[in-house]
TIFI-353175 format. One record per residue: residue number from 1; x negated, y, z negated of N, C-alpha, C, O in turn. Coordinates in steps of 0.05 Angstrom, whole numbers. Atoms other than C-alpha are relative to their C-alpha. Example, Ala and Ser with C-alpha at 12.3 -4.5 7.8 and 13.67 -1.06 7.14 Angstrom:
REM TIFI-353175
PT    n     nxx     nyy     nzz    caxx    cayy    cazz     cxx     cyy     czz     oxx     oyy     ozz
PT    1     -18     -24       0    -246     -90    -156     -18      24       0     -39      24     -13
PT    2      16     -24       1    -273     -21    -143      15      22     -14       5      44     -18
END
This chain:
REM TIFI-353175
PT    n     nxx     nyy     nzz    caxx    cayy    cazz     cxx     cyy     czz     oxx     oyy     ozz
PT    1      27       0      11   -2250    -197    8205     -10     -28      -3       5     -47      -6
PT    2      12      26       4   -2299    -254    8198       0      -8     -29      -3       9     -47
PT    3       2      11      27   -2297    -298    8137      -9     -29       2      -3     -43      21
PT    4       6      28       3   -2327    -364    8116      20     -11     -20      22      -1     -43
PT    5     -20      12      18   -2273    -408    8086      -7     -29      -6     -16     -44      11
PT    6       3      28       9   -2279    -472    8046      28     -12      -1      44      -5     -19
PT    7     -27      11      -2   -2218    -513    8066       3     -26     -15      26     -34     -22
PT    8       0      24      16   -2237    -577    8030     -28      -2     -11     -47      11      -1
PT    9      26       0      13   -2295    -595    7985     -21     -15      17     -15     -36      29
PT   10      22      11     -15   -2362    -610    8018     -11      19      21       4      36      31
PT   11      12     -18     -19   -2411    -574    8063      12      -1      28      12      18      43
PT   12     -12       4     -27   -2376    -602    8125      25      17       3      34      21      25
PT   13     -25     -14      -1   -2315    -561    8107      -3      31      -3      17      45      -8
PT   14       5     -29      -2   -2347    -491    8110       6       8      29      -8       0      47
PT   15      -9      -7     -27   -2312    -459    8170       2      30       3      10      44     -15
PT   16      -3     -28      -7   -2315    -392    8204      29       5       7      41     -10      22
PT   17     -29      -6      -5   -2246    -359    8204       2      30       7     -15      46       0
PT   18      -7     -28      -7   -2215    -295    8231      25       7     -17      47      -3     -12
PT   19     -22      -7      18   -2172    -262    8177       7      29       3      -9      45      13
PT   20      -7     -28      -1   -2133    -197    8174     -17      17     -20     -23       7     -42
PT   21      15     -17      18   -2172    -139    8144      19      10     -22      41      18     -17
PT   22     -17      -7      22   -2145    -121    8074       1      31      -4     -15      45       8
PT   23      -2     -27       9   -2123     -54    8045       1       0     -31      12     -19     -42
PT   24       1       1      29   -2135     -36    7972      26       8     -13      40      27      -4
PT   25     -22      -8      17   -2080     -34    7920     -10      22     -19     -33      28     -19
PT   26       7     -23      16   -2079      22    7868     -26      -3     -17     -41      16     -20
PT   27      23       3      18   -2133      -8    7822     -24     -14      15     -43     -23       2
PT   28      20      16     -15   -2175     -39    7878     -19      18      17     -13      42      22
PT   29      20     -13     -16   -2236     -20    7919      -5     -18      25     -10     -41      22
PT   30       6      14     -25   -2245     -40    7992     -30       3       7     -40      26       9
PT   31      28       0      -5   -2317     -59    8006      -7     -14      26       4     -35      32
PT   32      11      14     -24   -2352     -74    8072     -24     -15     -11     -45      -4     -18
PT   33      21      17      10   -2395    -133    8051     -23      -1      20     -19      -4      44
PT   34      24      -1     -17   -2466    -130    8077     -20     -22      -6     -37     -28      11
PT   35      20      20       8   -2505    -184    8040      11     -17     -23      30      -9     -37
PT   36      -7      18      22   -2498    -243    7992     -26     -14      -8     -46     -14       6
PT   37      22      18       9   -2545    -286    7951      11     -24     -13      34     -23     -23
PT   38     -10      26       9   -2539    -358    7928      -8      -5     -29     -30       3     -38
PT   39       5      11      27   -2534    -388    7859       9     -29      -1      24     -38      16
PT   40      -6      29       2   -2529    -461    7837      31      -4      -3      41     -24       7
PT   41     -28       3       3   -2456    -450    7818      15       0      27      36     -12      29
PT   42     -12       0     -27   -2441    -437    7892       1     -28      11      20     -36      24
PT   43       0      27      -9   -2462    -507    7908      20     -17     -16      33     -35      -4
PT   44     -20      15      16   -2420    -534    7850      28       4      11      44     -14      13
PT   45     -26      -6     -12   -2360    -499    7880       4     -15      26      24     -29      29
PT   46      -3      12     -27   -2372    -523    7951       2     -30      -1      16     -43      14
PT   47       0      29       2   -2385    -595    7929      23     -11     -16      27     -35     -17
PT   48     -23      10      15   -2322    -598    7886      -7      -6     -29       9     -20     -42
PT   49       9       7      27   -2361    -602    7820      -1      24     -19     -13      23     -40
PT   50       0     -23      17   -2348    -533    7792      15      -6     -26      34     -22     -26
PT   51     -11       5      26   -2330    -532    7718      27      14      -4      38      14     -26
PT   52     -27     -12       1   -2265    -494    7734      16     -10      24       6     -17      45
PT   53     -17       7     -22   -2205    -511    7776       0      22      21       0      46      14
PT   54       1     -19     -23   -2204    -478    7845      21      -7      20      24     -31      27
PT   55     -19       4     -22   -2149    -469    7896     -13       4      27     -27      24      30
PT   56      10      -3     -28   -2167    -480    7969      22       8      18      45       2      13
PT   57      27      -9      -8   -2179    -450    8018      -9      24     -16       7      38     -29
PT   58      12     -22      15   -2227    -400    7987     -25      10      15     -39      -6      27
PT   59      25     -11     -10   -2282    -354    8010     -21      -5     -22     -17       5     -45
PT   60      19       6      21   -2343    -380    7972     -21      22      -5     -21      42       9
PT   61      23     -16       7   -2405    -347    7941       7      23     -19      25      39     -13
PT   62      -7     -19      22   -2405    -304    7878     -12      27       3       0      48      -3
PT   63      16     -25       1   -2458    -251    7890      -2      14      27     -10       1      46
PT   64       2     -15     -25   -2455    -197    7943      -3      30      -5      -1      40     -27
PT   65       4     -29       2   -2468    -124    7958      10      12      26      11      -1      47
PT   66     -11     -14     -23   -2439     -73    8006       5      29      -5      -5      41     -24
PT   67      -6     -28       1   -2411      -4    8016      30       4      -3      46      -9      10
PT   68     -28      -6       5   -2345      24    7990      12      14      25       0      34      34
PT   69     -13     -12     -23   -2298      40    8048      25      17      -8      31      37       4
PT   70     -25     -13       8   -2234      60    8011       5      -8     -29      -2     -30     -37
PT   71      -7       6      28   -2209      64    7939      30       4      -4      42      21       9
PT   72     -28      -3       7   -2139      55    7910       4      26     -16     -15      37     -26
PT   73      -6     -27      11   -2104     116    7882      -7       2     -30     -10      24     -40
PT   74       6      -1      29   -2119      96    7809     -30      -3      -6     -38      -2     -29
PT   75      29       5       4   -2194      85    7819     -16      26      -3     -14      44      14
PT   76      18     -23       5   -2243     135    7790     -29      -7      -1     -46      11       0
PT   77      28       9       3   -2306      93    7784     -17       2      25     -41       5      25
PT   78      14       1     -26   -2323      93    7858      13      19      20      36      27      17
PT   79     -10     -16     -22   -2315     134    7921     -10     -11      26     -31     -25      25
PT   80      10      10     -25   -2323     118    7995     -29       8       4     -37      31      -1
PT   81      29      -5      -4   -2397     112    8013     -17     -11     -22     -41     -14     -18
PT   82      16      11      21   -2419      85    7946     -10     -28       7       4     -44      20
PT   83      11      26      -4   -2465      25    7949       4     -16     -26      -2      -7     -47
PT   84      -8      16      23   -2442     -31    7903      -9     -29       2     -15     -39      23
PT   85       2      29       1   -2453    -102    7880      25     -10     -14      40       4     -27
PT   86     -21      13      15   -2402    -151    7855      -9      -3     -28     -33      -2     -35
PT   87       6       6      28   -2397    -164    7781      15     -26      -7      40     -27      -5
PT   88     -10      27       1   -2387    -238    7767      22      -5     -21      43     -16     -14
PT   89     -20       4      21   -2349    -240    7700      18      25      -2      13      43     -18
PT   90     -13     -25      -6   -2298    -189    7721      18      11     -21      28      33     -18
PT   91     -16     -11      23   -2260    -181    7655     -18       7     -24      -8      20     -43
PT   92      18      -4      23   -2321    -177    7609     -13      27       2     -35      30      14
PT   93      10     -28      -3   -2331    -102    7604     -21       7     -21     -40      22     -14
PT   94      19      -6      21   -2369     -99    7538       4     -17     -24      23     -32     -26
PT   95      -2      16      25   -2382    -130    7470      -4     -30       5     -16     -38      25
PT   96       2      29      -3   -2377    -205    7460      22     -11      18      44       1      21
PT   97     -19      13     -17   -2343    -251    7509      24     -11     -17      20     -20     -39
PT   98     -24      10      13   -2271    -270    7491      12     -22      17      10     -21      41
PT   99     -11      23     -15   -2235    -335    7510      19       8      22      20      -4      44
PT  100     -20      -8     -20   -2180    -298    7548     -12      13      24       2      17      44
PT  101      13     -12     -24   -2231    -267    7595     -13     -21      18     -21     -15      40
PT  102      12      21     -16   -2257    -334    7619      16      -6      25      40      -2      25
PT  103     -13       9     -24   -2241    -357    7689       3      21      21       9      15      44
PT  104      -1     -21     -20   -2240    -289    7723     -28       3      11     -43      21       3
PT  105      27       2     -11   -2301    -304    7765       0       1      30      13     -16      43
PT  106       2      -2     -29   -2317    -282    7835     -14     -24      12     -35     -33       1
PT  107      12      24     -12   -2333    -341    7880      10     -26     -12      -4     -46     -11
PT  108     -12      23      12   -2287    -390    7844       3       3     -30     -17       4     -44
PT  109     -25       4     -14   -2234    -389    7818       9      24      18      25      20      37
PT  110      -7     -23     -16   -2228    -318    7848     -14      -1      27     -35     -15      30
PT  111      13       0     -26   -2244    -305    7921     -28      10      -1     -35      28     -17
PT  112      29      -8      -1   -2318    -299    7938      -5      21      20      13      34      30
PT  113       9     -24     -16   -2358    -251    7980      -4      -6      30     -10      13      44
PT  114       6       6     -28   -2364    -287    8047      23      10      18      36      -6      31
PT  115     -20     -14     -16   -2317    -237    8080     -11      27       9     -25      40      -7
PT  116      11     -26      -9   -2334    -176    8122      12      23     -15      -2      43     -20
PT  117     -13     -20      17   -2284    -135    8082      14     -14     -23      27     -35     -19
PT  118     -12      13      23   -2261    -151    8012      10      21     -20      -3      41     -25
PT  119     -11     -16      22   -2217    -120    7959      -9     -11     -27      -9     -35     -31
PT  120       7       8      27   -2242    -121    7887      13      19     -20      16      42     -14
PT  121      -8     -18      22   -2214     -95    7822     -24      19      -5     -47      11      -3
PT  122      21     -20       4   -2253     -32    7805     -20      -8     -21     -43       1     -20
PT  123      19       9      21   -2284     -67    7744     -13     -26       7     -26     -39      -9
PT  124      15      23     -10   -2308    -125    7787     -24       8      17     -36      -8      31
PT  125      21     -11     -16   -2360     -80    7818     -19      17     -18     -10      26     -39
PT  126      20     -17      14   -2423     -43    7795     -15      16      21     -18       6      44
PT  127      17     -15     -18   -2465      11    7827     -26     -14       5     -38     -25     -13
PT  128      26      12      -7   -2526     -16    7864     -23      19      -6     -19      43      -5
PT  129      23     -18       4   -2595      10    7846      -7      15      26      -6       4      48
PT  130       4     -17     -23   -2612      68    7892     -24      -9      17     -24      -4      41
PT  131      24       7     -15   -2680      39    7912       2     -27      14     -17     -35      28
PT  132      -3      27     -12   -2653     -29    7935      18       1      24      38      16      24
PT  133     -18       4     -22   -2623     -48    8001      21     -21      -8      20     -31     -30
PT  134     -22      18       7   -2561     -92    8004      -9     -28      -7       1     -40     -26
PT  135      10      27       5   -2599    -157    8007     -13      -2     -28      -8     -21     -43
PT  136      12       0      26   -2640    -139    7946      21       3     -22      20     -11     -42
PT  137     -20      -5      21   -2580    -113    7907      18     -25      -4      27     -30     -26
PT  138     -17      24       2   -2541    -177    7922     -12     -22     -18       2     -40     -26
PT  139      13      20      17   -2592    -217    7881       6       5     -30      -1     -12     -47
PT  140      -1      -8      28   -2573    -182    7816      23     -12     -17      18     -19     -40
PT  141     -22       4      18   -2503    -201    7791      -2     -24     -19       5     -22     -42
PT  142       3      23      18   -2518    -271    7764     -29      -4      -9     -34      -5     -33
PT  143      28       7       7   -2593    -285    7767     -14      21     -17     -25      14     -38
PT  144      14     -21      15   -2621    -219    7745      13       6     -27       0       9     -47
PT  145     -14      -6      24   -2567    -207    7693      -4     -22     -21      -6     -17     -45
PT  146       4      22      19   -2576    -276    7663     -28       2     -12     -31      -1     -36
PT  147      27      -3      10   -2651    -266    7657      -2      23     -20     -15      21     -41
PT  148      -1     -24      18   -2640    -197    7627      12      -7     -27       2       1     -48
PT  149     -15       6      24   -2591    -225    7576     -16     -18     -19     -15     -15     -43
PT  150      17      17      17   -2639    -279    7551     -20      17     -14     -23      15     -39
PT  151      21     -17      12   -2693    -227    7539      13      20     -20       1      26     -41
PT  152     -14     -17      19   -2642    -180    7506       8     -15     -26       3      -5     -48
PT  153      -9      16      24   -2614    -234    7460     -24      -8     -17     -22      -9     -42
PT  154      24       8      14   -2685    -255    7441     -16      24     -10     -36      21     -25
PT  155      14     -24       8   -2707    -182    7430     -30      -1       8     -47       5      -8
PT  156      27       2     -10   -2769    -193    7472     -14      27       1      -2      46      11
PT  157      14     -25       1   -2821    -140    7462     -30      -5       6     -39     -28       9
PT  158      28       1      -6   -2895    -125    7474     -15     -20     -18     -11     -20     -42
PT  159      17      19      14   -2943    -180    7455      11     -27      -5      -3     -45     -13
PT  160     -12      27       3   -2893    -237    7452      -6     -17      25     -16      -7      45
PT  161       5      19     -22   -2898    -298    7497      26     -14       8      41     -24      -9
PT  162     -25      11     -11   -2842    -323    7542      -7     -24      18     -25     -21      35
PT  163       3      23     -17   -2839    -392    7574      23      -1      20      46       0      13
PT  164     -19       0     -22   -2804    -395    7642      -3     -27      14     -25     -35      22
PT  165       0      27     -13   -2784    -462    7673       9       3      29      32      10      34
PT  166      -7      -1     -28   -2786    -464    7749      -3      27      13     -12      46       0
PT  167       4     -24     -16   -2787    -412    7804      25       7      16      22      19      37
PT  168     -25      -9     -12   -2714    -402    7822       6      29      -7     -11      43     -18
PT  169      -7     -28       3   -2677    -337    7819      -1      10     -29     -13      31     -34
PT  170       0      -8      28   -2666    -333    7743     -29       0     -10     -37      19     -24
PT  171      27       3      10   -2737    -356    7729     -18      23       9     -33      34      -7
PT  172      17     -22     -10   -2771    -305    7774       8      27     -11      -9      43     -16
PT  173      -9     -25      13   -2728    -249    7748     -10       1     -29     -18      22     -39
PT  174       9       0      28   -2745    -271    7677     -30       6      -2     -39      21     -20
PT  175      28      -6      -1   -2819    -269    7695      -4      31       4     -19      43     -11
PT  176       3     -28      -6   -2813    -199    7724       9      18     -23      -5      37     -30
PT  177     -11     -17      21   -2770    -170    7669     -16      -3     -26     -19      16     -41
PT  178      16       4      24   -2812    -201    7613     -26      16       2     -35      27     -18
PT  179      25     -16      -3   -2875    -169    7642       6      30      -3     -11      44     -14
PT  180      -7     -28       5   -2839    -102    7643       2       7     -29      -3      30     -37
PT  181      -2      -5      28   -2828    -110    7569     -27      -3     -15     -28       0     -39
PT  182      26       3      12   -2902    -123    7557      -5     -27     -12     -24     -31     -27
PT  183       4      27      10   -2895    -197    7543     -19     -16      17     -24      -9      41
PT  184      15      20     -15   -2941    -253    7564      19     -21      10      39     -27      -3
PT  185     -18      20     -12   -2910    -306    7609     -15     -25       8     -36     -24      21
PT  186       9      27      -9   -2924    -380    7617      21     -11      18      45     -11      10
PT  187     -19      10     -19   -2891    -409    7678      -6     -29       8     -29     -36      12
PT  188       2      28      -9   -2878    -482    7697      10      -3      28      30       8      36
PT  189      -9       8     -27   -2873    -510    7767     -13     -26       7     -34     -33      -4
PT  190      12      25     -10   -2886    -575    7803     -18       6      24     -30     -13      35
PT  191      15      -8     -24   -2921    -536    7859     -23      19      -8     -18      40     -20
PT  192      23     -18       5   -2991    -507    7853       2      25      16      -7      46       8
PT  193      -3     -24     -17   -2975    -460    7910      20      19     -13      15      44     -12
PT  194     -19     -18      13   -2915    -433    7872     -12      12     -26      -6      34     -33
PT  195      13     -11      24   -2957    -426    7809     -19      23       8     -21      43      -7
PT  196      17     -22      -9   -3006    -384    7849      16      25       6       8      47       0
PT  197     -17     -23      -6   -2950    -340    7874      11      13     -25      13      37     -27
PT  198      -9     -10      25   -2924    -333    7803     -21      17     -14     -16      38     -25
PT  199      22     -15      13   -2992    -310    7778      -4      27      15     -11      46       2
PT  200       2     -25     -15   -2993    -258    7834      22      20      -9      19      44      -6
PT  201     -22     -17      10   -2927    -232    7804      -5       8     -29      10      25     -40
PT  202       6      -8      27   -2958    -227    7735      -1     -22     -21      -7     -17     -44
PT  203       0      22      19   -2952    -296    7703     -29      -3     -11     -48      -3       4
PT  204      26       2      13   -3009    -304    7653     -12     -28       1     -36     -31       4
PT  205       9      28       0   -3012    -380    7652      20     -16      17      44     -12      15
PT  206     -17      18     -15   -2985    -431    7701      -6     -29      -7     -30     -37      -9
PT  207       4      29       6   -2974    -505    7684      16     -16      20      40     -11      24
PT  208     -14      18     -18   -2957    -559    7734      12     -22     -16      -2     -39     -27
PT  209     -13      20      17   -2905    -601    7699       0     -28      12       6     -47      -2
PT  210       2      27     -11   -2914    -658    7748     -26     -14      -8     -26     -37     -15
PT  211      26      11       8   -2987    -667    7732      -4       1     -30     -22     -12     -41
PT  212       2      -2      29   -2976    -648    7659      28      -5     -11      42      15     -19
PT  213     -27       5       8   -2911    -683    7640       6       7     -29      29      13     -36
PT  214      -4      -8      28   -2921    -669    7566      -8      29      -3     -26      37     -18
PT  215       7     -28      -1   -2922    -595    7579       6      15     -25      -5      37     -30
PT  216      -5     -13      25   -2893    -577    7512     -25       2     -17     -30      24     -29
PT  217      25       0      14   -2958    -596    7479     -20      19      13     -36      32       0
PT  218      19     -17     -14   -2997    -560    7533       6      30      -5     -12      46      -7
PT  219      -8     -28       6   -2957    -496    7520      -9       8     -28     -19      30     -32
PT  220       9      -6      27   -2972    -501    7446     -30       4      -1     -40      22     -15
PT  221      29      -3      -1   -3045    -510    7461      -8      27      12     -27      40       2
PT  222       6     -26     -13   -3045    -449    7506       6      24     -17      -3      46     -11
PT  223      -7     -22      18   -3015    -408    7450     -13      -3     -27      -3       7     -47
PT  224      15       3      25   -3066    -428    7397      14     -18     -20       9     -15     -44
PT  225     -15      18      17   -3020    -482    7369      26      10     -11      41      -5     -24
PT  226     -24     -12      12   -2963    -435    7351      25      -6      17      46     -10       6
PT  227     -23       2     -18   -2917    -442    7412       9      28       9       0      48      -1
PT  228      -9     -25     -11   -2880    -389    7451      23      12     -17      36      -2     -32
PT  229     -22     -13      15   -2831    -338    7422      27      -6      13      47      -9      -1
PT  230     -26       3     -14   -2778    -350    7476      -4     -20      23     -24     -20      37
PT  231      -2      18     -23   -2760    -405    7525      24       7      16      46       9       6
PT  232     -23      -3     -19   -2717    -390    7586       6     -27      12      -7     -35      31
PT  233      -5      28      -7   -2687    -459    7593      21      -2      23      45      -1      18
PT  234     -17       1     -24   -2660    -464    7664       6     -28       9      25     -32      25
PT  235      -2      27     -10   -2667    -539    7674      22     -16     -14      38     -29      -1
PT  236     -21      14      14   -2624    -568    7619     -10     -25     -15     -31     -25     -27
PT  237       4      23      17   -2622    -637    7589     -27     -13       3     -39     -21     -17
PT  238      25      14      -5   -2684    -666    7621     -24      14     -12     -45       1     -17
PT  239      23     -15      10   -2730    -611    7594       4      11     -28     -15      22     -39
PT  240      -7     -13      25   -2696    -591    7529     -19      -9     -23     -28       8     -38
PT  241      18      10      21   -2739    -635    7484     -28      12       2     -40      19     -18
PT  242      26     -13      -4   -2803    -607    7514       1      29      -7     -18      41     -17
PT  243      -3     -28       7   -2776    -537    7506      -1       4     -31     -13      23     -41
PT  244       1      -1      29   -2766    -551    7431     -29      -4     -10     -37       8     -30
PT  245      28       3       7   -2838    -575    7429     -16      25       5     -35      32     -10
PT  246      15     -24      -8   -2862    -512    7463       5      25     -16     -12      42     -18
PT  247      -8     -24      14   -2825    -461    7421     -12       1     -28     -16     -20     -40
PT  248      11      -3      27   -2854    -433    7357      21       0     -22      45       0     -16
PT  249     -18      -2      22   -2824    -432    7288      15      27       2       3      48       7
PT  250     -18     -23      -3   -2765    -383    7287       1      11      28       8      34      33
PT  251      -1      -8     -27   -2769    -381    7362      29      -1      11      48      -8      -3
PT  252     -26      -3     -13   -2712    -373    7412       0     -16      26     -18     -13      42
PT  253      -4      14     -25   -2687    -420    7466      26       9      13      47       3       2
PT  254     -23      -9     -15   -2640    -388    7516       8     -21      21      -7     -24      40
PT  255      -8      22     -18   -2602    -444    7551      19      13      22      41      21      16
PT  256     -15     -14     -21   -2578    -416    7618       8     -18      24      24     -10      41
PT  257      -6      17     -24   -2575    -476    7666      -2     -29      -7     -10     -37     -29
PT  258       0      29       4   -2568    -550    7675      -7     -14      27       5     -34      34
PT  259       9      11     -25   -2603    -564    7741     -10     -29      -3      -7     -45      15
PT  260      11      26       5   -2635    -625    7710      17     -16     -20       7     -33     -35
PT  261     -19      16      16   -2573    -651    7674      13      17     -21       2      35     -32
PT  262     -15     -14      20   -2519    -627    7628       8     -15     -24      20      -5     -43
PT  263      -6      17      24   -2512    -685    7579     -25      -3     -17     -44     -16      -9
PT  264      24      -3      16   -2560    -672    7523      -2     -22     -21      17     -28     -36
PT  265       7      17      22   -2593    -724    7478     -27       9     -11     -48       5       2
PT  266      25     -12      12   -2644    -690    7433       2      -2     -30      23      -1     -42
PT  267       1       1      29   -2667    -694    7362       6      28     -12      -4      48      -2
PT  268      -5     -25      14   -2640    -640    7315     -23       7     -18     -24      30     -28
PT  269      21      -5      21   -2701    -646    7270     -18      24       7     -21      41     -10
PT  270      16     -23      -5   -2746    -597    7307      15      26      -1       4      47      -8
PT  271     -16     -24       2   -2689    -547    7312       2       9     -29       0      33     -35
PT  272      -3      -7      28   -2679    -550    7237     -26       8     -13     -28      28     -26
PT  273      25      -5      14   -2751    -554    7214     -14      25      10     -28      38      -5
PT  274      13     -24     -12   -2775    -499    7262      19      25      -1      11      46       7
PT  275     -19     -22       2   -2713    -456    7248       5      14      27       5      38      29
PT  276      -3     -10     -27   -2702    -449    7323      28      10       5      48      -2      -3
PT  277     -26     -10      -9   -2646    -406    7350       5      -9      29     -10      -2      47
PT  278      -7       9     -26   -2613    -441    7409      25      15       9      46      13      -5
PT  279     -22     -17      -9   -2568    -394    7448       9      -6      28      -8      -5      47
PT  280     -10       2     -27   -2524    -409    7507       4      27      13      14      45       0
PT  281      -2     -25     -14   -2526    -354    7559      15      -4      27       6     -20      43
PT  282     -15       1     -25   -2474    -345    7614       4      29       9      24      41       3
PT  283       2     -28      -9   -2491    -278    7647       5      19     -24      -3      13     -46
PT  284      -4     -20      21   -2468    -216    7607      22      19       9      34      16      30
PT  285     -22     -19      -5   -2419    -158    7604      -8      21      21     -31      24      29
PT  286       4     -22     -18   -2411    -101    7653     -18      21     -12     -34      34       1
PT  287      17     -19      15   -2442     -56    7600     -29      -8       2     -46       9       7
PT  288      28      10      -2   -2505     -99    7601     -10       2      29     -33       8      34
PT  289       8      -2     -29   -2505    -101    7677      -8      28       7     -28      32      21
PT  290       7     -27      -6   -2505     -26    7680     -27       8     -13     -42      24      -2
PT  291      26      -5      13   -2563     -24    7630     -23     -12      17     -44      -1      20
PT  292      19      13     -17   -2600     -73    7675      -6      17      25     -29      22      32
PT  293       3     -16     -24   -2588     -30    7736     -17      25      -6     -34      33      10
PT  294      16     -23       8   -2615      31    7699     -29      -6      -4     -47       9       4
PT  295      27       8       4   -2677      -6    7679     -14      -6      26     -38       1      30
PT  296      12       6     -26   -2689     -31    7750      -6      25      15     -26      28      28
PT  297       4     -25     -14   -2681      39    7777     -24      15     -12     -40      27       3
PT  298      22     -15      14   -2730      68    7725     -27     -13       7     -47       1       8
PT  299      26      14      -5   -2783      15    7741      -5      -6      29     -27     -14      37
PT  300       2       6     -29   -2769       7    7816      -7     -29       5     -21     -35      25
PT  301       5      28      -3   -2772     -68    7807      12     -10      27      34      -3      34
PT  302      -8      12     -25   -2767    -107    7873       7     -29      -3     -11     -45     -11
PT  303      -7      29       1   -2728    -173    7874     -17     -16      19     -25      -6      40
PT  304      15      18     -18   -2763    -232    7905      19     -17      16      34     -33       6
PT  305     -16      15     -19   -2727    -258    7966     -17     -20      15     -35     -13      29
PT  306      16      21     -13   -2753    -325    7991       6      -1      30     -12      -2      47
PT  307      -8       3     -28   -2713    -329    8056      27      13       3      43      16     -16
PT  308     -25     -14      -6   -2655    -294    8090      13     -14      24       0     -18      45
PT  309     -16      14     -21   -2601    -329    8132      21      19      11      28      39      -2
PT  310     -22     -16     -11   -2547    -301    8177      27      -9     -11      29     -29     -24
PT  311     -27       5      11   -2473    -299    8162      10     -28       7      22     -41     -10
PT  312      -9      27      -8   -2460    -363    8201     -18     -22      -8     -14     -45       1
PT  313      19      20       7   -2518    -400    8170       2      -8     -30     -18     -17     -42
PT  314      -3       5      29   -2489    -410    8100      -7     -29      -7     -20     -34     -27
PT  315       7      28       6   -2495    -486    8104     -30      -4      -2     -39     -17     -21
PT  316      29       4       1   -2569    -483    8120     -12      13     -25     -31       2     -37
PT  317      10     -13      24   -2580    -434    8063       6     -17     -25     -11     -20     -42
PT  318      -7      18      23   -2543    -480    8014     -19     -24       0     -28     -33     -22
PT  319      17      24      -1   -2584    -539    8038     -29       6     -10     -41     -10     -22
PT  320      26      -8      11   -2649    -501    8024       1       2     -30     -18      -7     -44
PT  321      -2      -3      29   -2625    -485    7954       1     -28     -13     -12     -32     -33
PT  322      -2      27      11   -2607    -558    7941     -28     -13       1     -35     -27     -18
PT  323      27      12      -3   -2677    -579    7966     -20      12     -21     -40      -1     -27
PT  324      17     -12      20   -2708    -532    7915     -27      10      10     -46      12      -5
PT  325      25      -9     -11   -2762    -506    7962      -4      30      -3     -25      40       4
PT  326       1     -29       1   -2746    -433    7949     -16      10     -24     -20      -4     -44
PT  327      15     -15      21   -2786    -383    7907      15      26      -4      12      44      13
PT  328     -17     -24       3   -2739    -330    7879      27      -5      12      39     -27       7
PT  329     -28       1      -9   -2673    -317    7914       2      -6      30     -16      -1      46
PT  330      -7       4     -28   -2641    -339    7980      23      19       7      43      20      -7
PT  331     -19     -20      -8   -2603    -284    8016      15      -6      25       7     -22      41
PT  332     -17       1     -25   -2548    -279    8069       3      28      10      14      45      -4
PT  333      -2     -26     -13   -2552    -219    8116      24      -1      18      24     -15      38
PT  334     -25       1     -16   -2482    -205    8144      -4      12      28      13       7      46
PT  335       5     -11     -27   -2512    -167    8203     -14     -20      18     -16     -14      42
PT  336      15      19     -17   -2551    -228    8228      20     -20      12      11     -38      27
END
């Protein structure tokens, strides 16, 4: 079977390999992988900068979707023919995350999805929404679940206002899911063209952070001086101070990414005086993932795919993600 293997760190070391097809053990499910989607952590793995140790060689990429081919004798969750997605935090089944569950992550340290056939523990998979094809379903495990969890933790409801930073996968899912909850959405981008596309998806206000570098004040002005109820903080250190400016008293800042830096220098004063809740978000449990899938099925929400590459074009797909030109998700079609 075809596989993409990372033999040493760096994009130059992504190589096509021919590996033996696996068979499932008693608690495993054999999946014919059909699609994948990219997340920033995939680049961290490939570049050698992932926050966890990884043994090489490894098949990279965390998020994928496919069809169950065979199940082990102890598996009851799935049957051949089921359409599934991977589940990134494969030991976190429900409740709060526990330290001993850390590190069981598809796409590093565990094997990723860039394989035509792959075995997964039965609890490392989830049913795909019936209305989505494999490419669409592959966008869900990290980006959609992260956006969902921010809104869940913040208890977003009708009439509230959510600030979304950027137009990557998490941000666009946050926009879509917040609108489903009846919230207003303010979205930031450095591109007027992307702001226009965001408004077509339902964004109520778009602010160009390049032409309006003090966007925290602009957000407060747009909300009548109060600020937003929730910030989906995908950028990190470089934007955190502005996020604190933009959020209202007793507001919520969900910190989900560090694309613009991970070393924070910020004043604690606005956090204290505004009674802001700052919550780190790293995806969510399988229980929450299944709730997300149910909500997506009920609303028939369509993920936003910016571009789709073939199985052998992983490097080009990663390079587009690094360049930041995408709007929504970047997909890999294994049939191409």
